[in-house]
C-alpha positions as CSV (number, residue, x, y, z in Angstrom):
1,M,-100.3,-18.5,38.7
2,F,-103.2,-18.4,36.2
3,P,-106.3,-16.3,37.1
4,A,-108.9,-18.4,38.9
5,V,-112.5,-18.9,37.9
6,N,-114.8,-16.1,39.1
7,Q,-111.8,-13.7,39.5
8,M,-111.9,-10.2,38.0
9,V,-109.2,-9.4,35.5
10,R,-108.4,-6.1,33.7
11,I,-108.0,-6.0,29.9
12,I,-106.1,-3.4,27.8
13,S,-106.6,-3.3,24.1
14,F,-105.7,-0.8,21.4
15,N,-107.9,0.1,18.6
16,E,-106.9,1.0,15.0
17,G,-105.9,4.5,16.1
18,N,-103.6,3.0,18.7
19,E,-105.9,4.4,21.5
20,E,-105.6,2.5,24.7
21,K,-108.9,1.1,26.1
22,K,-109.4,-0.5,29.5
23,Y,-111.9,-3.1,30.5
24,K,-112.9,-5.3,33.3
25,A,-114.2,-8.9,33.0
26,I,-114.7,-12.1,35.1
27,V,-113.0,-15.4,34.4
28,A,-116.0,-17.7,33.5
29,D,-114.0,-20.9,32.8
30,S,-110.5,-22.2,31.9
31,T,-109.1,-25.1,29.9
32,N,-105.6,-26.3,29.0
33,E,-105.8,-24.1,25.9
34,H,-108.2,-21.2,26.6
35,I,-109.3,-18.8,29.2
36,M,-113.0,-17.8,29.0
37,L,-114.1,-14.3,30.2
38,T,-117.4,-12.7,30.5
39,Y,-118.0,-9.9,28.0
40,P,-115.7,-7.0,29.1
41,I,-117.1,-3.8,30.5
42,D,-115.4,-0.5,29.5
43,E,-114.1,1.1,32.6
44,Q,-114.7,4.6,31.4
45,S,-118.3,4.2,30.0
46,G,-119.5,1.3,32.2
47,R,-120.9,-0.4,29.1
48,T,-120.3,-3.9,27.8
49,S,-117.9,-3.9,24.8
50,L,-117.4,-6.5,22.1
51,L,-113.8,-6.9,21.2
52,L,-113.0,-8.4,17.9
53,D,-111.7,-11.8,17.1
54,G,-107.8,-11.8,16.5
55,W,-107.2,-8.7,18.6
56,T,-104.3,-8.7,20.9
57,V,-104.9,-7.8,24.5
58,Y,-103.0,-7.4,27.7
59,V,-104.6,-9.2,30.7
60,S,-103.6,-8.3,34.4
61,Y,-104.8,-9.7,37.7
62,N,-104.0,-10.1,41.3
63,H,-102.9,-13.6,42.5
64,S,-103.6,-15.3,45.8
65,D,-99.9,-14.9,46.7
66,G,-100.5,-11.1,46.8
67,A,-98.6,-10.3,43.6
68,Q,-99.9,-8.9,40.4
69,Y,-99.4,-10.7,37.1
70,E,-99.9,-9.9,33.4
71,F,-99.8,-11.7,30.1
72,L,-100.3,-11.0,26.4
73,S,-103.0,-12.9,24.6
74,V,-105.2,-13.0,21.5
75,I,-109.0,-13.2,21.3
76,V,-109.8,-16.5,19.7
77,R,-113.6,-16.2,19.4
78,K,-116.9,-15.5,21.0
79,Q,-118.8,-18.3,22.7
80,R,-122.4,-18.7,23.9
81,D,-123.2,-21.2,26.6
82,N,-125.2,-20.3,29.6
83,I,-123.6,-16.9,29.3
84,P,-121.8,-15.1,26.4
85,M,-118.1,-15.4,26.8
86,L,-114.9,-14.2,25.2
87,V,-112.4,-16.9,24.5
88,L,-108.7,-16.0,25.0
89,L,-105.6,-18.0,24.1
90,K,-104.2,-19.3,27.3
91,P,-100.5,-18.3,27.6
92,A,-97.6,-20.5,28.6
93,K,-96.5,-20.1,32.3
94,D,-93.2,-18.7,31.0
95,N,-95.1,-15.9,29.3
96,I,-96.8,-14.7,32.4
97,R,-94.9,-11.7,33.9
98,R,-95.0,-10.8,37.6
99,I,-95.4,-7.1,38.0
100,Q,-93.0,-5.7,40.6
101,R,-94.5,-3.4,43.2
102,R,-92.3,-0.4,44.1
103,D,-94.6,1.5,46.4
104,Y,-93.8,-0.4,49.6
105,L,-92.3,1.5,52.6
106,R,-88.5,0.6,52.8
107,V,-86.7,1.1,56.1
108,P,-83.1,0.6,57.2
109,A,-83.0,-2.6,59.5
110,K,-80.4,-5.2,60.5
111,A,-82.2,-8.6,60.7
112,K,-80.8,-12.2,60.2
113,L,-81.3,-13.7,56.8
114,E,-80.6,-17.4,55.9
115,F,-80.5,-18.3,52.2
116,S,-79.9,-21.4,50.2
117,W,-80.3,-23.0,46.8
118,Q,-79.9,-26.5,45.3
119,T,-76.9,-27.7,43.2
120,Q,-76.0,-31.0,41.6
121,D,-73.7,-31.4,44.7
122,G,-76.5,-30.7,47.2
123,E,-77.8,-27.6,49.0
124,K,-75.7,-24.5,49.4
125,A,-76.7,-22.7,52.7
126,Y,-75.5,-19.3,54.0
127,S,-76.5,-16.5,56.2
128,G,-76.2,-12.7,56.2
129,F,-77.9,-9.6,57.6
130,T,-80.4,-7.2,56.0
131,V,-79.4,-3.6,55.2
132,D,-83.0,-2.5,54.5
133,I,-86.4,-4.2,54.3
134,S,-89.7,-3.6,52.5
135,G,-92.9,-5.4,51.7
136,G,-91.6,-6.0,48.2
137,G,-87.9,-7.0,48.7
138,I,-84.8,-6.6,50.8
139,K,-81.2,-5.7,50.6
140,F,-78.6,-7.7,52.5
141,V,-74.9,-8.2,53.1
142,C,-73.1,-11.6,53.2
143,N,-69.6,-12.9,52.6
144,A,-68.1,-11.6,49.5
145,R,-66.8,-15.1,48.5
146,I,-70.3,-16.5,48.0
147,S,-71.1,-17.1,44.3
148,F,-74.9,-17.1,43.6
149,P,-76.7,-19.3,41.2
150,E,-76.9,-18.3,37.6
151,E,-80.8,-18.3,37.7
152,N,-80.6,-15.7,40.5
153,M,-83.3,-17.5,42.6
154,I,-82.8,-18.3,46.3
155,E,-84.8,-19.7,49.1
156,C,-84.8,-17.4,52.2
157,R,-85.8,-17.4,55.8
158,L,-86.0,-13.8,57.3
159,Y,-86.1,-13.4,61.0
160,L,-88.0,-10.5,62.5
161,P,-89.5,-9.6,65.8
162,E,-93.2,-10.1,66.2
163,I,-95.2,-6.8,66.3
164,N,-98.2,-6.7,68.6
165,A,-101.4,-4.7,68.2
166,Q,-99.9,-1.6,69.8
167,N,-97.2,-1.6,67.1
168,K,-94.5,-2.6,69.5
169,K,-91.9,-5.4,69.3
170,T,-92.4,-8.4,71.4
171,N,-90.0,-11.1,72.6
172,Q,-91.4,-13.6,69.9
173,E,-89.3,-14.0,66.8
174,L,-90.9,-14.7,63.4
175,C,-89.3,-16.9,60.8
176,I,-90.6,-15.9,57.4
177,P,-89.9,-18.3,54.5
178,L,-89.9,-16.9,51.0
179,K,-88.4,-17.3,47.6
180,A,-86.5,-14.4,46.2
181,K,-84.9,-13.2,43.0
182,I,-81.6,-11.3,42.8
183,I,-82.3,-8.1,40.9
184,R,-78.9,-6.6,40.8
185,H,-75.5,-8.0,40.5
186,P,-74.0,-8.5,44.0
187,V,-71.6,-5.6,44.8
188,P,-68.4,-6.6,46.8
189,G,-67.1,-4.2,49.3
190,R,-63.6,-3.7,50.9
191,N,-64.7,-5.2,54.2
192,G,-65.1,-8.8,52.9
193,L,-68.8,-8.4,52.3
194,Q,-71.1,-8.1,49.3
195,T,-74.4,-6.3,49.0
196,V,-77.3,-8.2,47.4
197,A,-80.7,-6.8,46.4
198,V,-83.6,-9.2,46.0
199,T,-87.4,-9.1,45.4
200,Y,-90.0,-11.5,46.7
201,E,-91.0,-14.0,44.0
202,E,-93.0,-16.3,46.3
203,I,-94.3,-15.3,49.7
204,A,-97.5,-15.9,51.6
205,E,-99.7,-12.7,51.8
206,F,-100.0,-12.9,55.6
207,H,-96.2,-13.1,55.8
208,R,-95.9,-10.0,53.6
209,E,-98.3,-8.3,56.0
210,K,-96.0,-9.2,58.9
211,I,-93.1,-7.6,57.1
212,I,-95.1,-4.4,56.3
213,R,-96.1,-4.2,59.9
214,Y,-92.6,-4.5,61.0
215,C,-91.4,-1.8,58.5
216,F,-94.0,0.7,59.9
217,S,-93.0,-0.1,63.4
218,R,-89.3,0.3,62.5
219,Q,-90.1,3.7,60.9
220,L,-91.7,5.0,64.1
221,E,-88.7,3.7,66.1
222,I,-86.3,5.6,63.9
223,R,-88.4,8.8,64.1
224,N,-88.6,8.6,67.8
225,K,-84.8,8.4,67.9
226,G,-84.7,11.5,65.8
227,V,-82.9,9.9,62.9
228,L,-85.7,10.7,60.4
């Protein structure tokens, strides 16, 4: 979840006039308490900038799981080893926020979804069908009598057809494992079903790419039928 060594991060700080300034830096090292960055470069001027000790900064970065994260930190000090570095206070994991992406193509689609979570009495496992799908989340329906866990986290297995290089469905079925978070309170309907909206909290990037490819194929299919 933390940025990796040699990874680029973006920094936002505010000067005394509350003016927002954006910078880029590279993670040079990391310890249990601190994250060390190369001196930040101003994105507008392209020049190295020296931020002051005690300044509060926002740090954002892309993670290997394909998501973007950010956290609030404080500049502890400047440090000179082989290279000059800026030392930031390392945040607790609970203080790192996953930035939700909302620019994915979303398409109507009916696909099988299995979902589960652990309780003191063992695993609760159910199934349902998607209403729509995107690279960032899904909406699905399931039995209205299902009560979801208070923490709103569920393990999912989404079943989609494999899409070939010609953007066509094949006879192969993909089982995509992911961890999802319920973002809206499930809405029960009059047909004995409830509608649930979730975002992907943990998903392999190549699995996300499979979902995105399916969404584009599905969009073309709908357009060819004259629905869109």
